[in-house]
C-alpha positions in Angstrom: 125.5 185.8 144.6 123.7 184.3 141.6 124.5 187.4 139.4 128.2 187.3 140.4 128.5 183.6 139.7 126.8 183.7 136.3 128.8 186.7 135.3 132.1 185.0 136.1 130.8 181.8 134.6 129.8 183.4 131.3 133.1 185.3 131.0 135.2 182.2 131.8 133.0 179.7 130.1 132.9 177.6 133.3 129.9 175.3 133.1 130.2 174.4 136.8 129.8 178.1 137.8 126.9 178.4 135.5 125.1 175.4 137.1 125.8 176.8 140.5 124.3 180.2 139.5 121.1 178.4 138.5 121.0 176.6 141.8 121.4 179.8 143.8 118.9 181.6 141.5 116.3 178.8 142.0 116.6 179.2 145.8 116.1 182.9 145.5 113.0 182.4 143.4 111.6 180.0 145.9 112.2 182.4 148.8 110.5 185.3 146.9 107.7 182.9 146.0 107.2 182.2 149.7 106.8 185.9 150.4 104.4 186.6 147.6 102.3 183.5 148.2 101.7 184.3 151.9 98.3 185.8 152.5 99.5 187.6 155.7 102.6 189.0 154.1 101.3 192.3 152.6 103.9 194.3 154.6 106.7 192.0 153.2 105.4 192.5 149.7 105.6 196.2 149.9 109.1 196.4 151.5 112.0 197.9 149.5 113.9 194.6 149.9 111.2 192.7 148.0 111.2 195.1 145.1 115.0 195.1 145.1 115.1 191.2 145.1 112.7 191.2 142.1 114.9 193.7 140.2 118.0 191.6 141.0 116.3 188.5 139.6 115.5 190.4 136.5 119.1 191.5 136.2 120.2 187.8 136.5 118.0 187.0 133.5 120.0 189.4 131.3 123.1 187.2 131.9 121.7 183.7 132.7 118.5 183.6 130.6 117.7 180.6 128.4 114.7 182.4 126.8 113.5 186.1 127.0 110.3 185.3 128.9 112.1 185.0 132.2 113.1 188.7 132.1 109.6 189.6 131.0 108.1 187.7 134.0 110.1 189.6 136.5 109.5 192.9 134.7 105.8 192.2 135.0 106.3 191.4 138.7 108.1 194.7 139.3 105.1 196.5 137.9 102.7 194.7 140.2 104.8 195.5 143.3 105.3 199.2 142.4 101.5 199.5 141.8 100.8 198.0 145.2 103.3 200.3 146.9 101.8 203.5 145.4 103.7 206.7 144.5 104.0 208.1 148.0 106.4 205.4 149.2 109.0 206.3 146.5 109.9 209.8 147.6 113.3 209.2 149.3 116.1 206.8 149.9 116.3 203.3 148.5 112.7 203.3 147.5 113.3 206.3 145.2 116.4 204.8 143.7 114.6 201.6 143.0 111.7 203.5 141.4 114.1 205.3 139.1 115.5 202.1 137.9 112.0 200.6 137.4 110.9 203.6 135.4 113.5 202.9 132.8 112.5 199.3 132.5 108.8 200.0 132.4 109.2 202.7 129.7 111.1 200.2 127.5 108.5 197.5 128.0 105.7 199.9 127.3 107.4 201.0 124.0 108.0 197.4 122.9 104.4 196.4 123.8 103.0 199.6 122.4 100.8 200.0 125.5 100.1 203.0 127.7 101.9 202.9 131.0 100.4 203.8 134.4 103.6 205.8 135.1 102.5 208.4 132.5 99.9 209.7 135.0 100.4 213.0 136.8 100.7 211.5 140.3 103.4 209.0 139.2 105.4 211.8 137.4 105.3 214.2 140.3 104.8 212.6 143.8 108.0 210.5 143.8 110.0 213.7 143.2 108.3 215.8 145.9 111.7 216.0 147.8 114.1 215.3 145.0 115.1 217.3 141.9 115.0 215.5 138.6 118.0 215.1 136.4 117.8 215.5 132.6 117.2 211.8 131.8 114.2 211.8 134.2 112.7 214.8 132.5 113.3 212.9 129.2 111.4 209.9 130.6 108.5 212.2 131.6 108.2 213.2 127.9 108.7 209.8 126.5 106.0 208.2 128.6 103.6 209.9 126.2 105.0 207.8 123.3 103.6 204.3 124.2 100.1 205.8 124.4 100.5 207.2 120.9 101.7 203.9 119.6 98.8 202.1 121.2 96.3 204.5 119.6 98.0 204.2 116.3 97.3 200.4 116.3 93.8 200.7 117.7 92.3 203.8 115.9 91.2 204.0 112.2 93.2 206.0 109.7 90.8 208.9 110.1 92.5 209.5 113.4 95.9 209.9 111.8 95.7 213.8 111.7 95.2 213.8 115.5 98.0 211.3 116.1 100.3 213.3 113.9 99.5 216.4 115.9 100.4 214.6 119.1 103.7 213.4 117.5 104.7 216.8 116.3 103.9 218.4 119.7 106.1 215.7 121.4 108.8 216.3 118.8 108.8 220.0 119.6 109.0 219.5 123.3 111.8 216.9 122.9 113.7 219.5 120.9 113.4 222.0 123.8 114.5 219.3 126.2 117.6 218.6 124.1 118.5 222.3 123.8 118.3 222.6 127.6 120.3 219.4 128.1 123.1 220.8 125.8 123.0 224.3 127.3 123.2 223.2 130.9 126.3 221.0 130.3 129.0 223.3 128.8 131.5 220.5 128.3 131.1 218.2 125.3 128.8 215.3 125.9 130.6 213.1 123.3 133.3 213.4 120.7 134.6 211.4 117.7 137.5 208.9 117.6 138.6 206.3 115.1 137.0 203.0 115.8 139.2 200.0 116.9 136.5 197.5 116.2 137.5 194.7 113.8 134.0 193.9 112.5 133.1 192.6 109.1 131.5 194.5 107.3 133.4 197.6 108.6 130.4 200.0 108.4 131.3 202.7 111.0 135.0 203.8 110.9 134.5 206.3 113.7 132.9 206.0 117.1 131.8 208.2 120.0 133.4 208.6 123.3 131.2 210.0 126.1 131.9 212.1 129.2 130.2 209.4 131.3 128.0 206.3 131.1 125.1 208.4 132.3 125.5 210.8 129.4 125.9 207.9 127.0 122.6 206.3 128.3 120.8 209.7 128.0 121.9 210.3 124.4 121.4 206.8 123.0 118.0 206.5 124.7 117.0 209.9 123.2 118.1 208.8 119.7 116.4 205.5 120.0 113.1 207.1 120.9 113.4 209.7 118.2 113.6 206.8 115.7 110.3 205.4 117.1 108.7 208.9 117.0 110.0 209.8 113.5 108.8 206.5 112.2 105.4 207.2 113.6 105.3 210.6 112.1 106.1 209.1 108.7 103.4 206.5 109.1 100.7 209.0 110.1 101.6 211.8 107.6 99.6 212.4 104.4 101.5 211.0 101.4 100.4 213.9 99.3 102.4 216.4 101.4 106.2 217.0 101.7 107.7 214.7 104.4 108.0 216.2 107.9 110.9 213.9 108.6 112.9 211.7 106.2 114.3 208.2 106.3 117.8 209.7 106.1 117.2 211.4 109.4 116.2 208.1 110.9 119.2 206.4 109.4 121.5 209.0 110.9 120.0 208.5 114.4 120.5 204.7 114.1 124.1 205.3 112.9 124.8 207.5 116.0 123.6 204.6 118.2 125.9 202.2 116.5 128.8 204.6 116.9 128.2 204.6 120.6 128.5 200.8 121.0 132.3 200.7 121.2 132.1 203.0 124.3 129.4 200.8 125.9 131.3 197.5 125.6 134.8 198.9 126.4 136.5 196.9 129.3 135.8 199.6 132.0 132.1 199.4 131.6 131.9 195.7 132.7 128.3 194.5 132.5 126.6 197.9 133.1 127.5 199.3 129.7 126.4 196.3 127.6 123.1 196.1 129.4 122.4 199.7 128.6 123.2 199.2 125.0 120.7 196.5 124.2 117.5 198.6 123.7 119.0 201.3 121.5 120.9 198.7 119.5 117.8 196.7 118.9 115.9 199.8 117.7 118.8 200.7 115.4 118.9 197.2 113.9 115.2 197.2 113.3 115.6 200.5 111.6 118.3 199.2 109.3 116.3 196.0 108.5 113.4 198.1 107.2 115.7 199.9 104.8 116.3 196.8 102.7 119.4 196.7 100.7 120.6 200.1 101.9 120.6 198.9 105.5 121.9 195.4 104.9 125.5 195.9 105.9 124.5 197.9 109.0 122.1 195.1 110.0 125.0 192.6 109.8 127.1 195.0 111.9 124.5 195.2 114.6 124.2 191.4 114.7 128.0 191.2 115.2 127.6 193.6 118.2 124.9 191.4 119.7 127.2 188.4 119.4 129.9 190.4 121.2 127.4 191.2 124.0 126.6 187.6 124.3 130.3 186.7 124.6 130.6 189.3 127.4 128.0 187.4 129.3 124.8 189.3 128.4 122.9 186.3 127.1 119.7 188.2 126.7 121.3 190.2 124.0 121.8 187.0 121.9 118.2 186.1 122.5 117.1 189.5 121.3 119.3 189.2 118.2 117.8 185.7 117.4 114.3 187.1 117.8 115.0 190.0 115.5 116.5 187.7 112.9 113.6 185.3 113.1 115.0 182.6 115.5 112.3 180.0 115.7 113.3 178.8 119.2 112.8 182.3 120.6 109.6 182.9 118.8 108.2 179.6 120.1 109.0 180.7 123.7 107.3 184.0 123.2 104.2 182.4 121.7 103.9 180.2 124.8 103.7 183.5 126.8 104.8 181.6 129.9 105.0 184.9 131.9 101.2 185.4 131.4 100.3 182.0 132.8 99.8 181.0 136.4 103.4 181.6 137.6 103.7 183.2 141.0 103.4 186.7 139.5 100.0 185.7 138.0 98.8 184.2 141.2 99.8 187.2 143.2 97.8 189.5 140.9 94.7 187.2 141.3 95.3 186.6 145.0 97.7 184.3 146.8 97.0 180.6 147.1 95.8 179.0 150.4 98.7 176.6 150.6 102.0 178.3 150.5 103.9 175.1 149.9 101.7 174.1 147.0 102.1 177.5 145.6 105.8 177.1 145.8 105.8 173.8 144.0 104.0 175.2 141.1 106.1 178.4 140.8 108.8 179.5 138.5 111.5 178.0 140.7 110.4 174.5 139.8 110.2 175.4 136.1 113.8 176.5 136.4 114.9 173.2 137.9 113.2 171.4 135.0 115.2 173.1 132.3 
């Protein structure tokens, strides 16, 4: 109900609906807090409904957020719940579908934080699919879960480790190429095709755009391109400067351009909120790529910011927050520096152990923080 209300409120710019969505959302937070703060509620914590509620609250944050830390808090909460549930519970039905959605979120967070994910382990990559065959994007996720660990090691290890890191990057690049060849071969129809863009964006950087055979194909392609940008950038950073480049900045620019050419499809009227939400991560990666190119990428960076503004107008408020963060918005940086999601909100208390007094736990939880905004 909160998601429906905030979606309509954002689209119609109805402040009363927005306030009502916050009220409903606050009640939902309090109810979830009650479950998580109850010492005798282990069974409730591991139920599918609890994980689904957490994911729904995170989805609300993409449309109703006032800062990006709320979405981060719920994403951290999803991880805690999935860890508690273990891989065996996610083999079939609703549990498996929820796990699939969580995997996408966890992979993005691991890439952004440059931290190894527990989902990269063999048991988490195999047990949930004991009875279900993987589709191409799930095979892609399996490969890409290696990338956060590479990024973490790049930041932690000395330069003397670069040859080893480069070898891991090139090995992953080769396997991603094989994945892409199989993905293309097993789908005889065209995944996407070119059309003239109808966007009226200043500056007009991309005169053509992609149309895709489905939203799922669009998500697979843009997620693949975004992660290739990250991988190729890491290859450049770990390659000896005395040798010919293994990948070039022009290749990276082309990948970013392909992402931008996909945006018109994502935000077309028929995609409602699903398309815009899927567009945020690849668009953010593309914009960061253009920013690093200096003057060459200046117009493309402005174009990306214009798209983020459109996403915000469509009710995806988290997109505007990400754009402000990328452009150095002080209010967003201040919120992130506070790291409210890492404090003693109810996710933090759950990880350490629930409080003795459920009512006290509720009064100190995120729900009250919401009411004070």
